[in-house]
C-alpha positions in Angstrom: 79.1 93.7 95.4 76.3 95.8 96.6 76.1 99.4 95.5 74.7 100.3 98.9 76.8 100.5 102.0 76.5 97.5 104.1 74.0 97.5 106.7 75.4 94.4 108.6 78.4 96.4 110.0 80.5 94.4 112.6 81.3 97.5 114.3 85.2 97.4 113.9 86.8 100.7 113.1 87.4 99.6 109.6 83.7 99.2 108.9 82.7 102.2 110.8 85.1 104.2 108.4 83.5 102.4 105.4 80.1 103.2 106.6 80.8 106.8 107.6 82.4 107.6 104.2 79.4 105.8 102.5 81.9 103.4 100.5 80.2 100.2 99.0 81.6 97.0 100.6 80.8 93.5 101.5 81.4 91.7 104.8 82.8 88.2 104.5 83.0 86.5 107.8 84.4 82.9 108.4 85.4 80.8 111.4 89.0 81.4 112.1 91.2 78.2 112.8 93.4 78.8 115.7 96.0 76.4 114.4 96.4 78.0 111.0 99.4 80.6 110.7 98.9 81.8 107.1 95.9 84.0 107.9 95.7 85.3 104.4 95.6 82.1 102.6 93.0 80.7 105.1 90.9 83.8 104.3 91.1 83.1 100.4 90.1 79.5 100.8 87.5 80.4 103.3 85.9 82.9 101.0 86.4 81.1 97.8 88.3 83.5 95.8 91.7 83.4 94.3 94.6 84.4 96.8 95.7 87.3 94.4 92.5 89.1 95.3 93.1 88.9 99.0 95.6 91.4 100.4 97.5 91.4 103.7 98.6 94.4 105.7 102.1 94.4 106.7 104.2 97.0 108.5 107.8 97.6 107.8 110.4 99.7 109.9 112.3 102.4 108.2 114.6 102.9 111.0 113.8 106.6 111.2 112.8 108.2 114.4 109.2 109.1 115.2 106.1 108.3 113.1 107.9 107.8 109.8 109.6 104.8 111.4 106.6 102.4 110.3 105.2 102.1 106.8 102.0 99.8 105.9 102.5 97.7 102.7 99.5 96.0 101.4 100.2 93.0 99.0 98.5 90.1 97.8 98.5 86.9 100.1 100.0 84.7 97.6 102.9 86.8 97.3 105.5 88.3 99.4 106.3 91.8 100.3 109.5 92.8 98.4 111.6 94.7 101.2 113.9 96.2 98.5 111.2 97.5 96.2 109.6 98.9 99.3 112.6 100.6 100.3 113.0 102.0 96.7 109.4 103.2 96.5 110.1 105.0 99.9 113.3 106.6 98.6 115.3 104.5 101.3 118.3 102.2 101.4 116.4 99.5 103.2 113.6 98.6 105.4 113.0 95.5 107.5 109.7 93.8 108.9 108.2 95.6 112.0 108.2 93.6 115.0 104.7 92.3 115.6 104.2 93.7 119.1 104.8 97.3 117.6 102.6 96.7 114.6 99.8 95.8 116.9 100.2 98.8 119.1 100.6 101.2 116.2 97.5 99.9 114.2 95.2 98.9 117.2 94.6 95.6 115.4 96.0 92.1 116.4 98.3 90.3 113.9 96.2 88.2 111.4 93.4 90.8 111.7 95.4 94.1 110.9 93.1 96.2 108.8 94.7 98.8 106.2 91.6 100.8 107.2 91.0 102.9 110.3 94.3 102.0 111.9 95.0 103.7 115.4 97.8 105.7 114.1 97.9 106.5 110.3 101.2 105.5 108.6 102.3 106.1 105.2 100.9 103.4 103.0 102.0 101.6 99.8 99.4 99.4 97.8 100.8 96.9 95.5 100.2 97.8 91.8 98.5 94.3 91.3 95.5 95.7 93.3 94.5 97.9 90.5 94.1 94.9 88.1 90.9 93.8 90.3 87.4 95.0 90.4 87.2 94.4 94.1 90.0 93.3 96.5 89.6 91.8 100.1 91.3 93.1 103.0 91.2 92.2 106.8 88.0 94.0 108.5 89.9 94.3 111.8 90.0 90.7 113.4 90.7 87.3 112.5 87.8 85.7 110.3 86.6 89.0 108.7 87.5 90.3 105.5 85.9 93.2 103.6 85.4 93.5 99.9 85.9 96.7 98.3 87.0 98.6 95.1 90.8 99.2 95.0 90.4 102.8 94.3 88.2 103.2 97.5 91.0 101.2 99.5 93.7 103.6 98.0 91.8 106.8 98.7 90.8 105.8 102.2 94.4 104.7 103.3 96.1 107.7 101.1 98.1 104.9 99.7 100.8 105.1 97.0 100.9 102.5 94.4 104.1 100.8 93.6 105.1 97.4 92.6 106.1 96.1 96.1 105.5 92.5 96.0 107.1 89.2 94.3 
């Protein structure tokens, strides 16, 4: 990964944030196949990296009113979000997956391209602890067919994420 900020910005809110914060990152673009439903595994295969290094951004509903009702979970694409672990990490009894339309409105991104970075409305964020085992991780850059490679510490800092074991 280059130590310089990327000069080939795609102009998404995520890349704009990374450029503004002078965070080193690498853009990985690929042609998205509209027939594919597992966007994360498609990205891992297209980029040619282990799926354990590619992270998906999921939103859960806490059932609470207001902005605290949605929380972001960032987990590897080869694993599932553990809703019980997510609830425990949040100090709640339970959480459930957010409606995709609600997730799109909240983040400003489309499902399959929801970036954890520069979402329209900031939500509390939990990053799966497995991310810290890698020098770099890959997350959506803001649309299908675009992933960004960056250090997990930068991802954690920019999303103000708490780290917890939230996948299985």
